[in-house]
mmCIF entry with sequence, helices, sheets and N, C-alpha, C, O atoms, coordinates in Angstrom:
data_MODEL
# 
_entry.id   MODEL 
# 
_entity.id                         1 
_entity.type                       polymer 
_entity.pdbx_number_of_molecules   1 
# 
_entity_poly.entity_id                      1 
_entity_poly.type                           'polypeptide(L)' 
_entity_poly.nstd_linkage                   no 
_entity_poly.nstd_monomer                   no 
_entity_poly.pdbx_seq_one_letter_code       MAWIYSGKLYDSEFQAGCLAARMREEGFILSKRSPRYVYVFKTKTGRYGVKCMW 
_entity_poly.pdbx_seq_one_letter_code_can   MAWIYSGKLYDSEFQAGCLAARMREEGFILSKRSPRYVYVFKTKTGRYGVKCMW 
_entity_poly.pdbx_strand_id                 A 
# 
loop_
_entity_poly_seq.entity_id 
_entity_poly_seq.num 
_entity_poly_seq.mon_id 
_entity_poly_seq.hetero 
1 1  MET n 
1 2  ALA n 
1 3  TRP n 
1 4  ILE n 
1 5  TYR n 
1 6  SER n 
1 7  GLY n 
1 8  LYS n 
1 9  LEU n 
1 10 TYR n 
1 11 ASP n 
1 12 SER n 
1 13 GLU n 
1 14 PHE n 
1 15 GLN n 
1 16 ALA n 
1 17 GLY n 
1 18 CYS n 
1 19 LEU n 
1 20 ALA n 
1 21 ALA n 
1 22 ARG n 
1 23 MET n 
1 24 ARG n 
1 25 GLU n 
1 26 GLU n 
1 27 GLY n 
1 28 PHE n 
1 29 ILE n 
1 30 LEU n 
1 31 SER n 
1 32 LYS n 
1 33 ARG n 
1 34 SER n 
1 35 PRO n 
1 36 ARG n 
1 37 TYR n 
1 38 VAL n 
1 39 TYR n 
1 40 VAL n 
1 41 PHE n 
1 42 LYS n 
1 43 THR n 
1 44 LYS n 
1 45 THR n 
1 46 GLY n 
1 47 ARG n 
1 48 TYR n 
1 49 GLY n 
1 50 VAL n 
1 51 LYS n 
1 52 CYS n 
1 53 MET n 
1 54 TRP n 
# 
_struct_asym.id          A 
_struct_asym.entity_id   1 
# 
_struct_conf.conf_type_id            HELX_P 
_struct_conf.id                      HELX_P1 
_struct_conf.pdbx_PDB_helix_id       AA1 
_struct_conf.beg_label_comp_id       GLU 
_struct_conf.beg_label_asym_id       A 
_struct_conf.beg_label_seq_id        13 
_struct_conf.pdbx_beg_PDB_ins_code   ? 
_struct_conf.end_label_comp_id       GLU 
_struct_conf.end_label_asym_id       A 
_struct_conf.end_label_seq_id        26 
_struct_conf.pdbx_end_PDB_ins_code   ? 
_struct_conf.beg_auth_comp_id        GLU 
_struct_conf.beg_auth_asym_id        A 
_struct_conf.beg_auth_seq_id         13 
_struct_conf.end_auth_comp_id        GLU 
_struct_conf.end_auth_asym_id        A 
_struct_conf.end_auth_seq_id         26 
_struct_conf.pdbx_PDB_helix_class    1 
_struct_conf.details                 ? 
_struct_conf.pdbx_PDB_helix_length   14 
# 
_struct_conf_type.id          HELX_P 
_struct_conf_type.criteria    ? 
_struct_conf_type.reference   ? 
# 
_struct_sheet.id               AA1 
_struct_sheet.type             ? 
_struct_sheet.number_strands   3 
_struct_sheet.details          ? 
# 
loop_
_struct_sheet_order.sheet_id 
_struct_sheet_order.range_id_1 
_struct_sheet_order.range_id_2 
_struct_sheet_order.offset 
_struct_sheet_order.sense 
AA1 1 2 ? anti-parallel 
AA1 2 3 ? anti-parallel 
# 
loop_
_struct_sheet_range.sheet_id 
_struct_sheet_range.id 
_struct_sheet_range.beg_label_comp_id 
_struct_sheet_range.beg_label_asym_id 
_struct_sheet_range.beg_label_seq_id 
_struct_sheet_range.pdbx_beg_PDB_ins_code 
_struct_sheet_range.end_label_comp_id 
_struct_sheet_range.end_label_asym_id 
_struct_sheet_range.end_label_seq_id 
_struct_sheet_range.pdbx_end_PDB_ins_code 
_struct_sheet_range.beg_auth_comp_id 
_struct_sheet_range.beg_auth_asym_id 
_struct_sheet_range.beg_auth_seq_id 
_struct_sheet_range.end_auth_comp_id 
_struct_sheet_range.end_auth_asym_id 
_struct_sheet_range.end_auth_seq_id 
AA1 1 ILE A 4  ? TYR A 5  ? ILE A 4  TYR A 5  
AA1 2 TYR A 48 ? MET A 53 ? TYR A 48 MET A 53 
AA1 3 TYR A 37 ? LYS A 42 ? TYR A 37 LYS A 42 
# 
loop_
_atom_site.group_PDB 
_atom_site.id 
_atom_site.type_symbol 
_atom_site.label_atom_id 
_atom_site.label_alt_id 
_atom_site.label_comp_id 
_atom_site.label_asym_id 
_atom_site.label_entity_id 
_atom_site.label_seq_id 
_atom_site.pdbx_PDB_ins_code 
_atom_site.Cartn_x 
_atom_site.Cartn_y 
_atom_site.Cartn_z 
_atom_site.occupancy 
_atom_site.B_iso_or_equiv 
_atom_site.pdbx_formal_charge 
_atom_site.auth_seq_id 
_atom_site.auth_comp_id 
_atom_site.auth_asym_id 
_atom_site.auth_atom_id 
_atom_site.pdbx_PDB_model_num 
ATOM 1   N N  . MET A 1 1  ? 0.850   -1.300 -0.006 1.00 0.00 ? 1  MET A N  1 
ATOM 2   C CA . MET A 1 1  ? 0.003   -0.036 0.013  1.00 0.00 ? 1  MET A CA 1 
ATOM 3   C C  . MET A 1 1  ? 0.891   1.174  -0.022 1.00 0.00 ? 1  MET A C  1 
ATOM 4   O O  . MET A 1 1  ? 2.035   1.126  0.429  1.00 0.00 ? 1  MET A O  1 
ATOM 5   N N  . ALA A 1 2  ? 0.365   2.286  -0.567 1.00 0.00 ? 2  ALA A N  1 
ATOM 6   C CA . ALA A 1 2  ? 1.142   3.548  -0.683 1.00 0.00 ? 2  ALA A CA 1 
ATOM 7   C C  . ALA A 1 2  ? 0.393   4.565  0.044  1.00 0.00 ? 2  ALA A C  1 
ATOM 8   O O  . ALA A 1 2  ? -0.814  4.447  0.252  1.00 0.00 ? 2  ALA A O  1 
ATOM 9   N N  . TRP A 1 3  ? 1.109   5.602  0.451  1.00 0.00 ? 3  TRP A N  1 
ATOM 10  C CA . TRP A 1 3  ? 0.510   6.854  1.062  1.00 0.00 ? 3  TRP A CA 1 
ATOM 11  C C  . TRP A 1 3  ? -0.100  7.734  0.003  1.00 0.00 ? 3  TRP A C  1 
ATOM 12  O O  . TRP A 1 3  ? 0.423   7.988  -1.083 1.00 0.00 ? 3  TRP A O  1 
ATOM 13  N N  . ILE A 1 4  ? -1.300  8.186  0.450  1.00 0.00 ? 4  ILE A N  1 
ATOM 14  C CA . ILE A 1 4  ? -2.015  9.272  -0.434 1.00 0.00 ? 4  ILE A CA 1 
ATOM 15  C C  . ILE A 1 4  ? -1.889  10.569 0.195  1.00 0.00 ? 4  ILE A C  1 
ATOM 16  O O  . ILE A 1 4  ? -2.292  10.766 1.341  1.00 0.00 ? 4  ILE A O  1 
ATOM 17  N N  . TYR A 1 5  ? -1.297  11.534 -0.574 1.00 0.00 ? 5  TYR A N  1 
ATOM 18  C CA . TYR A 1 5  ? -1.171  12.879 -0.032 1.00 0.00 ? 5  TYR A CA 1 
ATOM 19  C C  . TYR A 1 5  ? -2.285  13.854 -0.405 1.00 0.00 ? 5  TYR A C  1 
ATOM 20  O O  . TYR A 1 5  ? -2.824  13.805 -1.511 1.00 0.00 ? 5  TYR A O  1 
ATOM 21  N N  . SER A 1 6  ? -2.630  14.760 0.552  1.00 0.00 ? 6  SER A N  1 
ATOM 22  C CA . SER A 1 6  ? -3.761  15.638 0.220  1.00 0.00 ? 6  SER A CA 1 
ATOM 23  C C  . SER A 1 6  ? -3.048  16.662 -0.742 1.00 0.00 ? 6  SER A C  1 
ATOM 24  O O  . SER A 1 6  ? -1.833  16.854 -0.718 1.00 0.00 ? 6  SER A O  1 
ATOM 25  N N  . GLY A 1 7  ? -3.949  17.319 -1.616 1.00 0.00 ? 7  GLY A N  1 
ATOM 26  C CA . GLY A 1 7  ? -3.440  18.236 -2.612 1.00 0.00 ? 7  GLY A CA 1 
ATOM 27  C C  . GLY A 1 7  ? -3.033  19.592 -2.086 1.00 0.00 ? 7  GLY A C  1 
ATOM 28  O O  . GLY A 1 7  ? -2.537  20.405 -2.866 1.00 0.00 ? 7  GLY A O  1 
ATOM 29  N N  . LYS A 1 8  ? -3.204  19.873 -0.872 1.00 0.00 ? 8  LYS A N  1 
ATOM 30  C CA . LYS A 1 8  ? -2.927  21.255 -0.365 1.00 0.00 ? 8  LYS A CA 1 
ATOM 31  C C  . LYS A 1 8  ? -1.912  21.198 0.821  1.00 0.00 ? 8  LYS A C  1 
ATOM 32  O O  . LYS A 1 8  ? -1.839  20.266 1.622  1.00 0.00 ? 8  LYS A O  1 
ATOM 33  N N  . LEU A 1 9  ? -1.180  22.265 0.821  1.00 0.00 ? 9  LEU A N  1 
ATOM 34  C CA . LEU A 1 9  ? -0.256  22.498 1.920  1.00 0.00 ? 9  LEU A CA 1 
ATOM 35  C C  . LEU A 1 9  ? -0.745  23.698 2.796  1.00 0.00 ? 9  LEU A C  1 
ATOM 36  O O  . LEU A 1 9  ? -1.206  24.719 2.285  1.00 0.00 ? 9  LEU A O  1 
ATOM 37  N N  . TYR A 1 10 ? -0.613  23.509 4.203  1.00 0.00 ? 10 TYR A N  1 
ATOM 38  C CA . TYR A 1 10 ? -1.033  24.505 5.061  1.00 0.00 ? 10 TYR A CA 1 
ATOM 39  C C  . TYR A 1 10 ? 0.123   25.188 5.754  1.00 0.00 ? 10 TYR A C  1 
ATOM 40  O O  . TYR A 1 10 ? 1.195   24.598 5.891  1.00 0.00 ? 10 TYR A O  1 
ATOM 41  N N  . ASP A 1 11 ? -0.081  26.498 6.221  1.00 0.00 ? 11 ASP A N  1 
ATOM 42  C CA . ASP A 1 11 ? 0.953   27.196 6.854  1.00 0.00 ? 11 ASP A CA 1 
ATOM 43  C C  . ASP A 1 11 ? 1.071   26.820 8.224  1.00 0.00 ? 11 ASP A C  1 
ATOM 44  O O  . ASP A 1 11 ? 2.174   26.964 8.752  1.00 0.00 ? 11 ASP A O  1 
ATOM 45  N N  . SER A 1 12 ? 0.069   26.336 8.926  1.00 0.00 ? 12 SER A N  1 
ATOM 46  C CA . SER A 1 12 ? 0.166   26.021 10.280 1.00 0.00 ? 12 SER A CA 1 
ATOM 47  C C  . SER A 1 12 ? -0.178  24.426 10.511 1.00 0.00 ? 12 SER A C  1 
ATOM 48  O O  . SER A 1 12 ? -0.895  23.812 9.721  1.00 0.00 ? 12 SER A O  1 
ATOM 49  N N  . GLU A 1 13 ? 0.350   23.882 11.564 1.00 0.00 ? 13 GLU A N  1 
ATOM 50  C CA . GLU A 1 13 ? 0.222   22.546 11.881 1.00 0.00 ? 13 GLU A CA 1 
ATOM 51  C C  . GLU A 1 13 ? -1.411  22.437 12.400 1.00 0.00 ? 13 GLU A C  1 
ATOM 52  O O  . GLU A 1 13 ? -2.072  21.413 12.220 1.00 0.00 ? 13 GLU A O  1 
ATOM 53  N N  . PHE A 1 14 ? -1.834  23.398 12.927 1.00 0.00 ? 14 PHE A N  1 
ATOM 54  C CA . PHE A 1 14 ? -3.314  23.272 13.419 1.00 0.00 ? 14 PHE A CA 1 
ATOM 55  C C  . PHE A 1 14 ? -4.226  23.153 12.257 1.00 0.00 ? 14 PHE A C  1 
ATOM 56  O O  . PHE A 1 14 ? -5.229  22.444 12.338 1.00 0.00 ? 14 PHE A O  1 
ATOM 57  N N  . GLN A 1 15 ? -3.910  23.853 11.107 1.00 0.00 ? 15 GLN A N  1 
ATOM 58  C CA . GLN A 1 15 ? -4.931  23.674 9.991  1.00 0.00 ? 15 GLN A CA 1 
ATOM 59  C C  . GLN A 1 15 ? -4.803  22.289 9.453  1.00 0.00 ? 15 GLN A C  1 
ATOM 60  O O  . GLN A 1 15 ? -5.810  21.634 9.185  1.00 0.00 ? 15 GLN A O  1 
ATOM 61  N N  . ALA A 1 16 ? -3.568  21.810 9.281  1.00 0.00 ? 16 ALA A N  1 
ATOM 62  C CA . ALA A 1 16 ? -3.438  20.355 8.715  1.00 0.00 ? 16 ALA A CA 1 
ATOM 63  C C  . ALA A 1 16 ? -4.064  19.438 9.803  1.00 0.00 ? 16 ALA A C  1 
ATOM 64  O O  . ALA A 1 16 ? -4.754  18.488 9.434  1.00 0.00 ? 16 ALA A O  1 
ATOM 65  N N  . GLY A 1 17 ? -3.872  19.659 11.045 1.00 0.00 ? 17 GLY A N  1 
ATOM 66  C CA . GLY A 1 17 ? -4.423  18.766 12.071 1.00 0.00 ? 17 GLY A CA 1 
ATOM 67  C C  . GLY A 1 17 ? -5.976  18.790 12.036 1.00 0.00 ? 17 GLY A C  1 
ATOM 68  O O  . GLY A 1 17 ? -6.625  17.772 12.279 1.00 0.00 ? 17 GLY A O  1 
ATOM 69  N N  . CYS A 1 18 ? -6.519  19.909 11.744 1.00 0.00 ? 18 CYS A N  1 
ATOM 70  C CA . CYS A 1 18 ? -7.979  19.887 11.575 1.00 0.00 ? 18 CYS A CA 1 
ATOM 71  C C  . CYS A 1 18 ? -8.487  19.084 10.399 1.00 0.00 ? 18 CYS A C  1 
ATOM 72  O O  . CYS A 1 18 ? -9.506  18.398 10.486 1.00 0.00 ? 18 CYS A O  1 
ATOM 73  N N  . LEU A 1 19 ? -7.754  19.180 9.285  1.00 0.00 ? 19 LEU A N  1 
ATOM 74  C CA . LEU A 1 19 ? -8.048  18.254 8.198  1.00 0.00 ? 19 LEU A CA 1 
ATOM 75  C C  . LEU A 1 19 ? -7.936  16.840 8.456  1.00 0.00 ? 19 LEU A C  1 
ATOM 76  O O  . LEU A 1 19 ? -8.758  16.032 8.023  1.00 0.00 ? 19 LEU A O  1 
ATOM 77  N N  . ALA A 1 20 ? -6.890  16.511 9.184  1.00 0.00 ? 20 ALA A N  1 
ATOM 78  C CA . ALA A 1 20 ? -6.576  15.086 9.509  1.00 0.00 ? 20 ALA A CA 1 
ATOM 79  C C  . ALA A 1 20 ? -7.634  14.546 10.477 1.00 0.00 ? 20 ALA A C  1 
ATOM 80  O O  . ALA A 1 20 ? -8.003  13.378 10.359 1.00 0.00 ? 20 ALA A O  1 
ATOM 81  N N  . ALA A 1 21 ? -8.130  15.326 11.411 1.00 0.00 ? 21 ALA A N  1 
ATOM 82  C CA . ALA A 1 21 ? -9.157  14.871 12.301 1.00 0.00 ? 21 ALA A CA 1 
ATOM 83  C C  . ALA A 1 21 ? -10.455 14.702 11.540 1.00 0.00 ? 21 ALA A C  1 
ATOM 84  O O  . ALA A 1 21 ? -11.139 13.692 11.711 1.00 0.00 ? 21 ALA A O  1 
ATOM 85  N N  . ARG A 1 22 ? -10.803 15.641 10.726 1.00 0.00 ? 22 ARG A N  1 
ATOM 86  C CA . ARG A 1 22 ? -11.948 15.489 9.790  1.00 0.00 ? 22 ARG A CA 1 
ATOM 87  C C  . ARG A 1 22 ? -11.974 14.095 8.919  1.00 0.00 ? 22 ARG A C  1 
ATOM 88  O O  . ARG A 1 22 ? -12.955 13.373 8.744  1.00 0.00 ? 22 ARG A O  1 
ATOM 89  N N  . MET A 1 23 ? -10.697 13.911 8.440  1.00 0.00 ? 23 MET A N  1 
ATOM 90  C CA . MET A 1 23 ? -10.613 12.750 7.632  1.00 0.00 ? 23 MET A CA 1 
ATOM 91  C C  . MET A 1 23 ? -10.719 11.405 8.501  1.00 0.00 ? 23 MET A C  1 
ATOM 92  O O  . MET A 1 23 ? -11.246 10.387 8.054  1.00 0.00 ? 23 MET A O  1 
ATOM 93  N N  . ARG A 1 24 ? -10.209 11.491 9.688  1.00 0.00 ? 24 ARG A N  1 
ATOM 94  C CA . ARG A 1 24 ? -10.453 10.283 10.598 1.00 0.00 ? 24 ARG A CA 1 
ATOM 95  C C  . ARG A 1 24 ? -11.839 10.094 10.923 1.00 0.00 ? 24 ARG A C  1 
ATOM 96  O O  . ARG A 1 24 ? -12.337 8.968  10.934 1.00 0.00 ? 24 ARG A O  1 
ATOM 97  N N  . GLU A 1 25 ? -12.565 11.252 11.218 1.00 0.00 ? 25 GLU A N  1 
ATOM 98  C CA . GLU A 1 25 ? -13.947 11.144 11.575 1.00 0.00 ? 25 GLU A CA 1 
ATOM 99  C C  . GLU A 1 25 ? -14.905 10.767 10.386 1.00 0.00 ? 25 GLU A C  1 
ATOM 100 O O  . GLU A 1 25 ? -15.728 9.864  10.534 1.00 0.00 ? 25 GLU A O  1 
ATOM 101 N N  . GLU A 1 26 ? -14.809 11.378 9.352  1.00 0.00 ? 26 GLU A N  1 
ATOM 102 C CA . GLU A 1 26 ? -15.740 11.264 8.137  1.00 0.00 ? 26 GLU A CA 1 
ATOM 103 C C  . GLU A 1 26 ? -15.137 10.394 7.009  1.00 0.00 ? 26 GLU A C  1 
ATOM 104 O O  . GLU A 1 26 ? -15.911 9.770  6.284  1.00 0.00 ? 26 GLU A O  1 
ATOM 105 N N  . GLY A 1 27 ? -13.865 10.319 6.826  1.00 0.00 ? 27 GLY A N  1 
ATOM 106 C CA . GLY A 1 27 ? -13.268 9.661  5.701  1.00 0.00 ? 27 GLY A CA 1 
ATOM 107 C C  . GLY A 1 27 ? -13.498 10.701 4.563  1.00 0.00 ? 27 GLY A C  1 
ATOM 108 O O  . GLY A 1 27 ? -14.031 11.794 4.758  1.00 0.00 ? 27 GLY A O  1 
ATOM 109 N N  . PHE A 1 28 ? -13.053 10.265 3.372  1.00 0.00 ? 28 PHE A N  1 
ATOM 110 C CA . PHE A 1 28 ? -13.446 11.126 2.228  1.00 0.00 ? 28 PHE A CA 1 
ATOM 111 C C  . PHE A 1 28 ? -14.815 11.018 1.896  1.00 0.00 ? 28 PHE A C  1 
ATOM 112 O O  . PHE A 1 28 ? -15.450 10.004 2.184  1.00 0.00 ? 28 PHE A O  1 
ATOM 113 N N  . ILE A 1 29 ? -15.370 12.077 1.257  1.00 0.00 ? 29 ILE A N  1 
ATOM 114 C CA . ILE A 1 29 ? -16.782 12.116 0.910  1.00 0.00 ? 29 ILE A CA 1 
ATOM 115 C C  . ILE A 1 29 ? -17.245 10.974 -0.015 1.00 0.00 ? 29 ILE A C  1 
ATOM 116 O O  . ILE A 1 29 ? -18.293 10.357 0.175  1.00 0.00 ? 29 ILE A O  1 
ATOM 117 N N  . LEU A 1 30 ? -16.350 10.725 -1.078 1.00 0.00 ? 30 LEU A N  1 
ATOM 118 C CA . LEU A 1 30 ? -16.733 9.676  -2.032 1.00 0.00 ? 30 LEU A CA 1 
ATOM 119 C C  . LEU A 1 30 ? -16.243 8.234  -1.602 1.00 0.00 ? 30 LEU A C  1 
ATOM 120 O O  . LEU A 1 30 ? -16.387 7.286  -2.374 1.00 0.00 ? 30 LEU A O  1 
ATOM 121 N N  . SER A 1 31 ? -15.695 8.094  -0.427 1.00 0.00 ? 31 SER A N  1 
ATOM 122 C CA . SER A 1 31 ? -15.209 6.710  0.009  1.00 0.00 ? 31 SER A CA 1 
ATOM 123 C C  . SER A 1 31 ? -16.177 6.165  1.006  1.00 0.00 ? 31 SER A C  1 
ATOM 124 O O  . SER A 1 31 ? -16.723 6.905  1.824  1.00 0.00 ? 31 SER A O  1 
ATOM 125 N N  . LYS A 1 32 ? -16.391 4.916  0.949  1.00 0.00 ? 32 LYS A N  1 
ATOM 126 C CA . LYS A 1 32 ? -17.239 4.264  1.937  1.00 0.00 ? 32 LYS A CA 1 
ATOM 127 C C  . LYS A 1 32 ? -16.471 3.927  3.145  1.00 0.00 ? 32 LYS A C  1 
ATOM 128 O O  . LYS A 1 32 ? -17.074 3.632  4.177  1.00 0.00 ? 32 LYS A O  1 
ATOM 129 N N  . ARG A 1 33 ? -15.124 3.947  3.094  1.00 0.00 ? 33 ARG A N  1 
ATOM 130 C CA . ARG A 1 33 ? -14.321 3.492  4.218  1.00 0.00 ? 33 ARG A CA 1 
ATOM 131 C C  . ARG A 1 33 ? -13.446 4.636  4.771  1.00 0.00 ? 33 ARG A C  1 
ATOM 132 O O  . ARG A 1 33 ? -13.002 5.515  4.033  1.00 0.00 ? 33 ARG A O  1 
ATOM 133 N N  . SER A 1 34 ? -13.231 4.595  6.010  1.00 0.00 ? 34 SER A N  1 
ATOM 134 C CA . SER A 1 34 ? -12.338 5.548  6.608  1.00 0.00 ? 34 SER A CA 1 
ATOM 135 C C  . SER A 1 34 ? -10.858 5.161  6.438  1.00 0.00 ? 34 SER A C  1 
ATOM 136 O O  . SER A 1 34 ? -10.574 3.963  6.456  1.00 0.00 ? 34 SER A O  1 
ATOM 137 N N  . PRO A 1 35 ? -9.911  6.070  6.278  1.00 0.00 ? 35 PRO A N  1 
ATOM 138 C CA . PRO A 1 35 ? -8.519  5.600  6.126  1.00 0.00 ? 35 PRO A CA 1 
ATOM 139 C C  . PRO A 1 35 ? -7.919  5.001  7.382  1.00 0.00 ? 35 PRO A C  1 
ATOM 140 O O  . PRO A 1 35 ? -8.296  5.406  8.482  1.00 0.00 ? 35 PRO A O  1 
ATOM 141 N N  . ARG A 1 36 ? -6.994  4.047  7.267  1.00 0.00 ? 36 ARG A N  1 
ATOM 142 C CA . ARG A 1 36 ? -6.524  3.312  8.406  1.00 0.00 ? 36 ARG A CA 1 
ATOM 143 C C  . ARG A 1 36 ? -5.596  4.260  9.209  1.00 0.00 ? 36 ARG A C  1 
ATOM 144 O O  . ARG A 1 36 ? -5.679  4.385  10.431 1.00 0.00 ? 36 ARG A O  1 
ATOM 145 N N  . TYR A 1 37 ? -4.705  4.920  8.426  1.00 0.00 ? 37 TYR A N  1 
ATOM 146 C CA . TYR A 1 37 ? -3.687  5.839  9.185  1.00 0.00 ? 37 TYR A CA 1 
ATOM 147 C C  . TYR A 1 37 ? -3.848  7.172  8.450  1.00 0.00 ? 37 TYR A C  1 
ATOM 148 O O  . TYR A 1 37 ? -3.988  7.293  7.233  1.00 0.00 ? 37 TYR A O  1 
ATOM 149 N N  . VAL A 1 38 ? -3.806  8.186  9.382  1.00 0.00 ? 38 VAL A N  1 
ATOM 150 C CA . VAL A 1 38 ? -3.827  9.593  8.916  1.00 0.00 ? 38 VAL A CA 1 
ATOM 151 C C  . VAL A 1 38 ? -2.668  10.346 9.743  1.00 0.00 ? 38 VAL A C  1 
ATOM 152 O O  . VAL A 1 38 ? -2.615  10.252 10.969 1.00 0.00 ? 38 VAL A O  1 
ATOM 153 N N  . TYR A 1 39 ? -1.781  11.067 9.026  1.00 0.00 ? 39 TYR A N  1 
ATOM 154 C CA . TYR A 1 39 ? -0.660  11.715 9.574  1.00 0.00 ? 39 TYR A CA 1 
ATOM 155 C C  . TYR A 1 39 ? -0.509  13.068 9.097  1.00 0.00 ? 39 TYR A C  1 
ATOM 156 O O  . TYR A 1 39 ? -0.895  13.300 7.951  1.00 0.00 ? 39 TYR A O  1 
ATOM 157 N N  . VAL A 1 40 ? -0.002  14.015 9.798  1.00 0.00 ? 40 VAL A N  1 
ATOM 158 C CA . VAL A 1 40 ? 0.223   15.369 9.510  1.00 0.00 ? 40 VAL A CA 1 
ATOM 159 C C  . VAL A 1 40 ? 1.826   15.277 9.396  1.00 0.00 ? 40 VAL A C  1 
ATOM 160 O O  . VAL A 1 40 ? 2.500   14.821 10.319 1.00 0.00 ? 40 VAL A O  1 
ATOM 161 N N  . PHE A 1 41 ? 2.378   15.742 8.203  1.00 0.00 ? 41 PHE A N  1 
ATOM 162 C CA . PHE A 1 41 ? 3.793   15.802 7.903  1.00 0.00 ? 41 PHE A CA 1 
ATOM 163 C C  . PHE A 1 41 ? 4.252   17.294 7.719  1.00 0.00 ? 41 PHE A C  1 
ATOM 164 O O  . PHE A 1 41 ? 3.450   18.182 7.432  1.00 0.00 ? 41 PHE A O  1 
ATOM 165 N N  . LYS A 1 42 ? 5.567   17.505 7.899  1.00 0.00 ? 42 LYS A N  1 
ATOM 166 C CA . LYS A 1 42 ? 6.114   18.774 7.691  1.00 0.00 ? 42 LYS A CA 1 
ATOM 167 C C  . LYS A 1 42 ? 7.085   18.777 6.472  1.00 0.00 ? 42 LYS A C  1 
ATOM 168 O O  . LYS A 1 42 ? 7.907   17.869 6.350  1.00 0.00 ? 42 LYS A O  1 
ATOM 169 N N  . THR A 1 43 ? 6.995   19.781 5.580  1.00 0.00 ? 43 THR A N  1 
ATOM 170 C CA . THR A 1 43 ? 7.869   19.715 4.437  1.00 0.00 ? 43 THR A CA 1 
ATOM 171 C C  . THR A 1 43 ? 9.117   20.425 4.884  1.00 0.00 ? 43 THR A C  1 
ATOM 172 O O  . THR A 1 43 ? 9.206   20.937 6.000  1.00 0.00 ? 43 THR A O  1 
ATOM 173 N N  . LYS A 1 44 ? 10.107  20.445 3.963  1.00 0.00 ? 44 LYS A N  1 
ATOM 174 C CA . LYS A 1 44 ? 11.413  20.971 4.142  1.00 0.00 ? 44 LYS A CA 1 
ATOM 175 C C  . LYS A 1 44 ? 11.298  22.596 4.230  1.00 0.00 ? 44 LYS A C  1 
ATOM 176 O O  . LYS A 1 44 ? 12.103  23.286 4.856  1.00 0.00 ? 44 LYS A O  1 
ATOM 177 N N  . THR A 1 45 ? 10.233  23.079 3.545  1.00 0.00 ? 45 THR A N  1 
ATOM 178 C CA . THR A 1 45 ? 10.055  24.555 3.592  1.00 0.00 ? 45 THR A CA 1 
ATOM 179 C C  . THR A 1 45 ? 9.272   25.033 4.839  1.00 0.00 ? 45 THR A C  1 
ATOM 180 O O  . THR A 1 45 ? 9.123   26.241 5.023  1.00 0.00 ? 45 THR A O  1 
ATOM 181 N N  . GLY A 1 46 ? 8.774   24.130 5.689  1.00 0.00 ? 46 GLY A N  1 
ATOM 182 C CA . GLY A 1 46 ? 8.113   24.453 6.937  1.00 0.00 ? 46 GLY A CA 1 
ATOM 183 C C  . GLY A 1 46 ? 6.613   24.477 6.839  1.00 0.00 ? 46 GLY A C  1 
ATOM 184 O O  . GLY A 1 46 ? 5.927   24.925 7.758  1.00 0.00 ? 46 GLY A O  1 
ATOM 185 N N  . ARG A 1 47 ? 6.087   23.983 5.697  1.00 0.00 ? 47 ARG A N  1 
ATOM 186 C CA . ARG A 1 47 ? 4.557   23.888 5.582  1.00 0.00 ? 47 ARG A CA 1 
ATOM 187 C C  . ARG A 1 47 ? 4.194   22.488 5.954  1.00 0.00 ? 47 ARG A C  1 
ATOM 188 O O  . ARG A 1 47 ? 4.998   21.565 6.077  1.00 0.00 ? 47 ARG A O  1 
ATOM 189 N N  . TYR A 1 48 ? 2.844   22.422 6.127  1.00 0.00 ? 48 TYR A N  1 
ATOM 190 C CA . TYR A 1 48 ? 2.284   21.207 6.652  1.00 0.00 ? 48 TYR A CA 1 
ATOM 191 C C  . TYR A 1 48 ? 1.327   20.521 5.716  1.00 0.00 ? 48 TYR A C  1 
ATOM 192 O O  . TYR A 1 48 ? 0.630   21.262 5.022  1.00 0.00 ? 48 TYR A O  1 
ATOM 193 N N  . GLY A 1 49 ? 1.186   19.238 5.591  1.00 0.00 ? 49 GLY A N  1 
ATOM 194 C CA . GLY A 1 49 ? 0.243   18.501 4.873  1.00 0.00 ? 49 GLY A CA 1 
ATOM 195 C C  . GLY A 1 49 ? -0.287  17.363 5.546  1.00 0.00 ? 49 GLY A C  1 
ATOM 196 O O  . GLY A 1 49 ? 0.116   17.069 6.671  1.00 0.00 ? 49 GLY A O  1 
ATOM 197 N N  . VAL A 1 50 ? -1.250  16.629 4.889  1.00 0.00 ? 50 VAL A N  1 
ATOM 198 C CA . VAL A 1 50 ? -1.829  15.474 5.419  1.00 0.00 ? 50 VAL A CA 1 
ATOM 199 C C  . VAL A 1 50 ? -1.613  14.347 4.488  1.00 0.00 ? 50 VAL A C  1 
ATOM 200 O O  . VAL A 1 50 ? -1.783  14.502 3.279  1.00 0.00 ? 50 VAL A O  1 
ATOM 201 N N  . LYS A 1 51 ? -1.213  13.115 5.046  1.00 0.00 ? 51 LYS A N  1 
ATOM 202 C CA . LYS A 1 51 ? -1.146  11.942 4.236  1.00 0.00 ? 51 LYS A CA 1 
ATOM 203 C C  . LYS A 1 51 ? -1.981  10.777 4.906  1.00 0.00 ? 51 LYS A C  1 
ATOM 204 O O  . LYS A 1 51 ? -2.101  10.708 6.129  1.00 0.00 ? 51 LYS A O  1 
ATOM 205 N N  . CYS A 1 52 ? -2.511  9.933  4.101  1.00 0.00 ? 52 CYS A N  1 
ATOM 206 C CA . CYS A 1 52 ? -3.262  8.881  4.629  1.00 0.00 ? 52 CYS A CA 1 
ATOM 207 C C  . CYS A 1 52 ? -3.033  7.534  3.921  1.00 0.00 ? 52 CYS A C  1 
ATOM 208 O O  . CYS A 1 52 ? -2.500  7.523  2.811  1.00 0.00 ? 52 CYS A O  1 
ATOM 209 N N  . MET A 1 53 ? -3.424  6.387  4.536  1.00 0.00 ? 53 MET A N  1 
ATOM 210 C CA . MET A 1 53 ? -3.407  5.073  3.935  1.00 0.00 ? 53 MET A CA 1 
ATOM 211 C C  . MET A 1 53 ? -4.601  4.378  4.340  1.00 0.00 ? 53 MET A C  1 
ATOM 212 O O  . MET A 1 53 ? -5.039  4.440  5.489  1.00 0.00 ? 53 MET A O  1 
ATOM 213 N N  . TRP A 1 54 ? -5.186  3.652  3.318  1.00 0.00 ? 54 TRP A N  1 
ATOM 214 C CA . TRP A 1 54 ? -6.299  2.856  3.479  1.00 0.00 ? 54 TRP A CA 1 
ATOM 215 C C  . TRP A 1 54 ? -5.875  1.447  3.802  1.00 0.00 ? 54 TRP A C  1 
ATOM 216 O O  . TRP A 1 54 ? -6.723  0.574  3.984  1.00 0.00 ? 54 TRP A O  1 
# 
């Protein structure tokens, strides 16, 4: 299995964390399953993103 990265990077860890929490709670809108793992990651430039694995 491979990681799936969200298409947007955020300036704060809080914003990325909110998206990660929403993905854990609701999953993607078009998916019937919730992701198994959801993580917030930090890029080398200091921005934050969300990655998940089903």
